[in-house]
C-alpha positions as CSV (number, residue, x, y, z in Angstrom):
1,X,89.8,101.3,84.0
2,X,92.3,100.9,86.7
3,X,95.5,99.1,85.5
4,X,98.0,96.9,87.3
5,X,100.1,99.5,88.5
6,X,97.0,101.4,90.1
7,X,95.7,98.4,91.8
8,X,99.4,97.9,93.2
9,X,99.4,101.2,94.3
10,X,96.5,101.6,96.3
11,X,96.7,98.1,98.1
12,X,100.8,98.9,98.3
13,X,99.6,102.2,100.3
14,X,97.0,100.7,102.6
15,X,99.6,97.9,103.5
16,X,102.2,100.7,104.4
17,X,99.6,102.0,107.2
18,X,99.2,100.3,110.4
19,X,96.7,97.7,110.7
20,X,94.9,99.5,113.2
21,X,93.8,102.2,110.8
22,X,92.1,99.4,108.7
23,X,89.8,97.8,111.3
24,X,86.9,99.4,109.3
25,X,88.4,98.3,105.8
26,X,85.9,98.3,103.0
27,X,85.9,94.9,102.2
28,X,83.9,95.4,99.3
29,X,86.7,97.6,97.8
30,X,89.2,95.1,98.8
31,X,87.6,92.3,96.7
32,X,87.1,95.0,93.8
33,X,90.6,95.5,93.8
34,X,91.5,92.0,93.9
35,X,89.2,90.9,90.9
36,X,90.9,93.9,89.0
37,X,94.4,92.4,89.9
38,X,93.5,89.3,88.8
39,X,91.8,90.6,85.5
40,X,95.4,92.2,84.8
41,X,97.6,90.0,86.2
42,X,99.1,89.8,82.7
43,X,100.4,93.4,83.1
44,X,102.3,92.6,86.3
45,X,105.9,92.9,86.8
46,X,108.1,91.2,89.4
47,X,108.0,94.3,91.6
48,X,104.2,94.8,91.6
49,X,104.0,91.2,92.2
50,X,105.7,91.2,95.2
51,X,104.4,94.5,96.5
52,X,100.9,93.1,96.0
53,X,101.2,89.9,97.9
54,X,103.3,91.1,100.6
55,X,100.7,94.1,101.1
56,X,98.0,91.8,101.4
57,X,99.4,89.6,103.9
58,X,100.6,92.6,106.1
59,X,96.9,93.9,106.1
60,X,96.1,90.0,107.1
61,X,93.1,90.2,104.7
62,X,93.6,86.9,102.7
63,X,94.1,86.5,99.0
64,X,91.2,84.9,96.8
65,X,91.7,81.9,95.1
66,X,91.7,83.4,91.5
67,X,94.0,85.9,92.4
68,X,96.5,83.6,94.2
69,X,96.8,81.3,91.2
70,X,97.1,84.1,88.7
71,X,100.0,85.6,90.6
72,X,101.5,82.3,91.4
73,X,101.3,81.9,87.8
74,X,102.8,85.3,86.8
75,X,105.3,84.9,89.5
76,X,106.6,81.9,87.7
77,X,106.8,83.2,84.2
78,X,108.7,86.3,85.5
79,X,110.9,84.8,88.0
80,X,113.8,85.2,86.0
81,X,113.5,88.9,86.4
82,X,112.7,89.0,90.4
83,X,115.4,90.8,92.4
84,X,116.5,89.4,95.8
85,X,113.8,91.8,97.6
86,X,111.1,90.6,95.3
87,X,112.0,86.5,95.8
88,X,112.1,87.4,99.6
89,X,108.8,89.3,99.6
90,X,106.9,86.7,97.6
91,X,108.1,83.8,99.5
92,X,107.6,85.7,103.1
93,X,104.0,86.7,101.9
94,X,102.7,83.2,101.1
95,X,104.0,81.7,104.0
96,X,102.5,84.4,106.0
97,X,99.3,83.5,104.6
98,X,99.8,80.1,105.1
99,X,99.7,79.1,101.1
100,X,100.9,76.1,99.8
101,X,103.2,77.2,97.1
102,X,102.9,75.9,93.5
103,X,105.7,73.5,93.2
104,X,106.6,75.3,89.9
105,X,106.9,78.7,91.5
106,X,109.0,77.2,94.5
107,X,111.4,75.8,92.4
108,X,111.8,78.7,89.9
109,X,112.0,81.0,93.2
110,X,114.9,78.5,94.6
111,X,116.6,79.0,91.1
112,X,116.3,82.8,90.9
113,X,117.7,82.9,94.5
114,X,120.5,80.7,93.7
115,X,121.3,83.0,90.8
116,X,121.1,86.2,92.4
117,X,122.9,84.8,95.9
118,X,125.4,87.3,95.8
119,X,123.1,90.2,95.9
120,X,121.2,89.0,99.0
121,X,121.1,91.2,102.1
122,X,120.7,90.0,105.7
123,X,117.0,90.1,106.2
124,X,116.3,88.9,102.6
125,X,118.4,85.7,103.6
126,X,116.6,85.0,106.7
127,X,113.4,86.0,105.4
128,X,113.6,83.3,102.7
129,X,114.3,80.8,104.9
130,X,111.9,81.7,107.5
131,X,109.7,81.3,104.8
132,X,110.5,77.9,103.5
133,X,110.3,76.6,107.2
134,X,106.9,77.8,107.6
135,X,106.1,76.2,104.2
136,X,107.2,73.0,105.6
137,X,110.1,72.7,103.3
138,X,112.3,70.2,104.9
139,X,114.5,69.8,101.9
140,X,115.3,73.0,100.2
141,X,117.6,72.9,97.4
142,X,120.8,71.9,98.4
143,X,122.8,74.2,96.1
144,X,120.2,77.1,97.3
145,X,121.3,75.9,101.2
146,X,124.9,76.0,100.4
147,X,125.0,79.1,98.7
148,X,122.8,81.0,101.3
149,X,124.7,79.7,104.2
150,X,127.8,81.3,102.5
151,X,126.1,84.6,101.9
152,X,125.1,84.7,105.5
153,X,128.2,84.3,106.7
154,X,130.0,86.9,104.3
155,X,127.3,89.5,105.6
156,X,127.1,88.4,109.1
157,X,128.0,91.3,110.7
158,X,125.1,93.2,109.3
159,X,122.5,90.8,110.5
160,X,120.0,92.1,112.9
161,X,119.4,90.4,116.2
162,X,116.1,89.1,114.8
163,X,117.5,88.0,111.6
164,X,120.1,85.9,113.3
165,X,117.3,84.3,115.5
166,X,114.9,83.7,112.5
167,X,117.6,82.1,110.4
168,X,119.2,80.0,113.2
169,X,115.8,79.0,114.2
170,X,114.6,78.0,110.6
171,X,117.9,76.0,110.4
172,X,117.0,73.8,113.6
173,X,113.3,73.4,112.4
174,X,114.2,72.1,109.1
175,X,117.1,69.8,110.5
176,X,119.6,71.6,108.6
177,X,123.3,71.0,109.4
178,X,125.0,74.8,109.7
179,X,128.1,75.3,108.5
180,X,130.7,75.6,110.9
181,X,132.2,78.9,109.6
182,X,128.4,80.5,109.7
183,X,127.6,79.2,113.1
184,X,130.6,80.7,114.2
185,X,129.9,84.3,112.7
186,X,126.3,84.0,113.7
187,X,127.6,83.5,117.3
188,X,130.2,86.5,117.0
189,X,127.5,88.7,115.6
190,X,125.2,87.7,118.4
191,X,127.6,88.5,121.1
192,X,128.2,91.8,119.7
193,X,124.5,92.4,119.6
194,X,123.4,90.7,122.8
195,X,122.0,93.7,124.2
196,X,119.7,94.3,121.4
197,X,118.2,91.0,121.6
198,X,114.4,90.4,122.5
199,X,113.4,87.2,124.7
200,X,111.9,85.5,121.9
201,X,115.2,85.8,120.0
202,X,117.2,84.5,123.2
203,X,115.0,81.5,123.8
């Protein structure tokens, strides 16, 4: 029988293909894979969880309720082993699918992000706060917010224009008061990369 890694590999490969290729996607296949993932949820490692939910979100096919519950539960149990990319991917994917995140998982992901803040890359920082804003989280963990603002300031010169835009827009919509040093660093990066901003990022 297909095991957890095999399920992830198939769905991840599907997710990496451009969505238009999968207009005729086999709904039965997707359903069978999700059912199998639910049955083997206890064998999923952090990267497997992240790849699975991210790929499903990317394909826009939705995750069935049983699998969603199983993956959120498994992610909560393994949260302490998540890498920054895993945290960012899971948060982004659940927000993209419009999922109301389990409170225990939300707390576990924020705790893990705090612990690993020094390893977060710019895109992972911006994706994290984009996800929190999309989920309607108006008051993220204060320690996380402070630490992530500092991390964003430290890595400001590596932010892509979309990352600058997403981060500042998320903070604005959440009503976050941006640290003065971070704001200055983001403005400096925006000036450097001004020619690369798209209209949506400027507005």
